[in-house]
C-alpha positions, 0 to 999 in steps of 0.5 A, spaced: 876 783 448 876 788 453 872 787 459 867 793 458 865 789 452 863 783 455 855 781 455 851 778 461 853 771 459 860 772 458 861 775 464 857 770 468 861 765 465 868 767 467 865 769 474 864 762 475 870 759 472 874 764 477 870 762 483 871 755 481 878 755 479 882 761 483 878 761 489 877 753 489 869 753 491 866 747 493 862 744 486 856 745 490 857 752 492 858 754 484 852 750 482 848 755 487 851 761 484 850 758 477 842 757 478 842 764 483 845 768 477 842 765 471 835 767 474 837 774 476 841 775 469 835 772 465 830 777 469 835 782 467 835 781 459 827 781 460 828 788 462 832 790 456 839 790 460 844 786 456 851 789 459 854 789 466 854 796 465 847 797 464 844 794 471 842 800 475 841 799 483 834 800 481 834 794 477 836 789 483 831 792 488 826 791 483 828 784 482 828 782 490 822 785 491 819 781 486 822 775 489 818 776 495 812 778 493 811 774 487 804 769 488 808 763 486 813 761 492 815 767 494 822 767 498 823 767 505 827 772 508 832 767 509 832 765 501 832 772 499 838 773 503 842 767 501 840 769 493 843 776 495 849 774 497 850 770 491 848 777 487 852 782 491 859 777 490 858 777 483 857 785 482 863 786 486 867 781 481 864 785 476 867 792 479 874 789 481 874 786 473 873 793 471 867 791 467 863 796 471 864 803 474 860 802 479 857 796 484 850 796 483 849 792 489 853 796 494 847 800 498 843 793 498 842 791 504 839 783 506 833 783 509 833 782 517 833 775 520 830 772 526 835 771 531 838 763 530 841 760 536 847 756 534 847 749 534 852 745 539 852 738 540 853 735 547 859 733 551 858 726 549 857 727 542 863 731 541 867 726 545 865 721 540 867 725 534 874 726 538 875 719 539 873 717 532 880 721 530 884 718 535 890 713 533 897 713 531 898 714 524 901 721 522 894 723 519 890 721 526 895 724 530 894 731 526 887 730 525 886 729 533 891 735 534 887 739 530 880 737 533 882 738 540 885 745 539 879 747 536 874 744 541 879 746 546 879 754 544 873 755 540 877 757 534 874 759 528 876 754 523 880 759 519 884 761 526 886 754 526 889 752 520 892 759 520 896 758 526 903 757 526 908 752 530 910 758 534 903 761 536 903 755 541 906 758 547 910 754 552 905 748 550 899 752 555 897 757 551 895 758 543 895 765 540 889 766 535 888 772 530 881 773 530 877 778 524 881 784 523 888 780 525 885 782 532 890 777 537 887 774 543 891 768 547 887 762 549 889 757 554 889 749 552 886 744 556 891 738 558 887 734 552 889 738 547 896 739 549 897 732 549 895 731 543 898 737 540 905 735 543 904 728 540 903 731 533 909 735 533 914 730 536 911 724 531 907 726 526 909 734 523 916 732 522 913 726 517 909 731 513 915 737 513 920 733 509 915 732 504 914 739 502 917 746 502 919 749 508 913 752 512 911 755 519 904 752 519 902 748 525 898 743 521 901 740 515 897 736 509 899 730 506 904 734 501 907 738 506 903 744 505 899 748 510 891 745 511 886 748 508 879 750 510 877 745 506 881 740 508 879 741 515 872 741 513 873 734 510 877 732 516 871 734 521 865 731 516 869 724 516 870 724 524 863 725 524 861 719 520 866 715 523 862 717 530 856 715 528 853 722 529 846 723 528 846 730 526 851 734 521 856 738 524 861 743 521 867 747 524 863 752 527 860 746 531 866 746 535 866 753 536 858 753 538 859 747 543 866 750 546 861 756 547 855 752 550 859 747 554 863 752 558 857 756 559 853 750 562 859 749 566 858 755 570 863 760 566 862 768 566 859 770 560 865 776 559 870 770 560 867 767 554 867 773 550 874 773 551 875 767 549 871 767 543 874 774 541 867 777 540 868 785 540 861 785 543 858 781 549 851 782 546 854 776 541 856 771 546 850 772 550 846 768 544 849 762 547 846 763 554 839 763 550 841 756 548 843 753 555 837 757 558 832 753 553 836 746 554 835 748 562 828 749 560 827 742 557 831 739 563 826 742 568 820 740 564 822 733 563 824 733 571 820 737 575 814 732 578 810 739 578 812 742 571 807 740 567 799 739 568 
């Protein structure tokens, strides 16, 4: 059947198979896409839309307006933004597959969200997570090297798993490739250097003989490059083992890196360079985190802070 002849139901089925199999998205993410898009396509069919090519920007705009203004459980800006993300991804897929000639969501912008403060864990909590992966097995040496590097450099999870062995320069610094391929050099602390050295000498050779030759720094059990999803699982397992009372993610390491540096007296411009932010305004979000923490400590400790 030519792509142009797919109705909405067949297009959704093909899209969900695509994100599950070809993109390898987690089952929970696929389920969320299915839920959002089923609701969206059901409303379109109520409007007489049967084929992807019949969807107009006005349809999407009206549907979003109804979600925000309906009497029963109107959606918050955050929920609207999340659903719109699902819908826009679906529309881009339709365009790429040739099922439509125009992306009906191209000019739709998400609602403005109130600024959220990044979530960071304390220095002691981070130490507990890092201690949870310590050990002498190849897997433990790899996990320790990965997490120590992420905390030592503030690397995004994609930057960390994309590293090659040659990107660790003289053992003292690491070369990271950020958004748009922008390169930055970040120092490695003594703990990260020691963990990476131990992994390269005692663990990586064990993994490398299993799979095809690859320059990747961090290797999985089959000798392939560790994926972002693998990194998520490593972090989740470490948090459980450390009995952490909060949920953490790869981005928690980046947030904690920035917050702990600023709390230690680092200049915001230096932290900007280390994080690879193009604007210092993005980095200054973290100064609000430390200011809030200082305010809490002041209120608790100063004898005349409270009436």
